[in-house]
C-alpha positions in Angstrom: 15.8 -5.4 21.1 12.0 -5.5 21.6 9.5 -7.6 19.7 8.4 -4.7 17.6 12.0 -3.9 16.6 12.6 -7.5 15.6 9.3 -7.4 13.6 10.4 -4.2 11.9 13.8 -5.7 11.0 12.1 -8.9 9.7 9.7 -6.8 7.6 12.7 -4.8 6.2 14.5 -8.0 5.4 11.4 -9.3 3.6 11.5 -6.1 1.5 15.1 -6.7 0.6 14.3 -10.4 -0.1 11.6 -9.2 -2.5 14.1 -7.1 -4.5 16.4 -10.2 -4.7 13.4 -12.3 -5.9 12.5 -9.8 -8.6 16.1 -9.4 -9.8 16.8 -13.2 -10.1 13.4 -13.7 -11.7 14.1 -11.0 -14.2 17.5 -12.5 -15.0 16.0 -15.9 -15.4 13.5 -14.5 -17.8 16.3 -13.0 -20.0 18.3 -16.2 -19.8 15.4 -18.6 -20.7 13.4 -16.2 -22.8 10.1 -16.4 -20.9 8.6 -14.4 -18.1 6.0 -17.1 -17.6 8.4 -19.9 -17.1 10.6 -17.7 -14.9 7.5 -17.0 -12.7 6.7 -20.7 -12.7 10.2 -21.5 -11.4 9.9 -18.8 -8.8 6.6 -20.3 -7.5 7.9 -23.8 -7.7 10.9 -22.9 -5.5 8.6 -21.0 -3.1 6.2 -24.0 -2.9 9.1 -26.4 -2.1 10.4 -24.1 0.6 7.0 -23.7 2.2 6.4 -27.5 2.1 9.8 -28.2 3.7 9.2 -25.5 6.4 5.7 -26.9 7.2 7.2 -30.4 7.5 10.2 -29.2 9.6 7.9 -27.3 11.9 5.6 -30.3 12.2 2.6 -28.3 11.0 -0.5 -30.5 10.8 -2.0 -30.9 7.3 -5.1 -28.9 7.0 -8.3 -31.0 7.3 -10.4 -31.5 4.2 -13.4 -30.1 6.2 -11.6 -26.9 7.0 -10.4 -26.5 3.5 -13.9 -27.0 2.1 -15.3 -24.3 4.5 -12.8 -21.7 3.4 -14.4 -19.0 1.1 -13.4 -19.3 -2.5 -11.6 -15.9 -2.4 -9.2 -17.4 0.2 -7.8 -19.7 -2.4 -6.9 -16.9 -4.9 -3.7 -15.5 -3.3 -1.5 -17.2 -5.9 -3.3 -15.6 -8.7 -2.6 -12.1 -7.3 0.9 -13.1 -6.6 1.4 -14.3 -10.2 0.1 -10.9 -11.4 2.7 -9.0 -9.5 5.5 -11.5 -10.2 4.8 -11.4 -14.0 4.6 -7.6 -14.1 7.8 -7.3 -12.1 9.7 -9.8 -14.3 8.6 -7.9 -17.4 9.2 -4.3 -16.2 12.4 -4.7 -14.1 14.7 -4.6 -17.1 12.8 -1.7 -18.7 12.3 0.6 -15.7 15.0 -0.6 -13.3 14.6 -2.2 -9.9 14.2 1.0 -7.9 11.4 2.4 -10.0 9.5 -0.9 -10.2 9.8 -1.7 -6.5 8.9 1.9 -5.6 5.7 1.7 -7.8 4.9 -1.7 -6.3 5.3 -0.3 -2.7 3.2 2.8 -3.6 0.5 0.5 -4.9 0.7 -1.6 -1.8 0.5 1.4 0.4 -2.5 2.9 -1.3 -4.2 -0.5 -1.4 -3.5 -1.3 2.2 -4.8 2.1 3.4 -8.1 1.3 1.6 -8.1 -2.3 3.0 -7.5 -1.0 6.5 -10.0 1.8 6.3 -12.8 -0.5 5.2 -11.7 -3.6 7.0 -11.7 -5.6 3.7 -11.4 -9.4 3.9 -11.7 -9.4 7.7 -8.8 -7.1 8.4 -9.2 -5.0 11.6 -10.4 -1.5 10.8 -7.7 1.2 10.9 -9.3 4.4 9.7 -7.6 6.8 7.3 -6.0 9.7 9.2 -4.2 12.8 8.0 -0.9 11.2 9.1 -1.5 8.1 7.1 -2.5 10.1 4.0 0.6 12.3 4.4 2.8 9.1 4.6 1.2 7.8 1.4 1.7 11.1 -0.3 5.4 11.2 0.8 5.7 7.6 -0.6 4.2 8.8 -3.9 6.6 11.7 -4.0 9.5 9.3 -3.2 8.4 7.1 -6.0 8.6 10.0 -8.4 12.0 11.0 -7.2 13.5 7.5 -7.3 12.8 7.5 -11.1 15.4 10.2 -11.7 
C-alpha cells in the first residue's frame, strides 16, 4: 500500500473518529444536561491526549519567542473548534448523526474550496475547477439525500 493509500485510510479513519466524538459528546450532553460542559470535557480529553503524545514523541516545547511571533489568528483554532463541537452536540439528537455530519462535511468542502482557491491563511493555491465544483455539488446532493 502506497503512502497516498495510507493517507487516504488515515483521513477516512479520522472521519469515522469524528462521528464517534460527536456521538459520545451528544450522549454526555444528555447525561449531564449541558452541551457546554460536554464540549469542555471533550476538549479537556483532547488536550490531555495531545500533551501525552507530544511528551511521548519528545517534541520540544515551543519557544516563547516563536509563540510571540505567531499571528494572533493562529491562536484561534480552538474557538472555531468549539463552535462546531457545540453545534454538533446540540444538533445531533435533533437531526441525527448522518444529517449533521453530512452538513458539516458539505460546509467543510465549500469552505475548503474557497480557502484553496484564494490561498487563505497561507495555504497553497488550488484553483476552482469544473471537476471540483461538480464534486462539491454531488456532496450537496448527497447531503440532501442522506436526510431522507
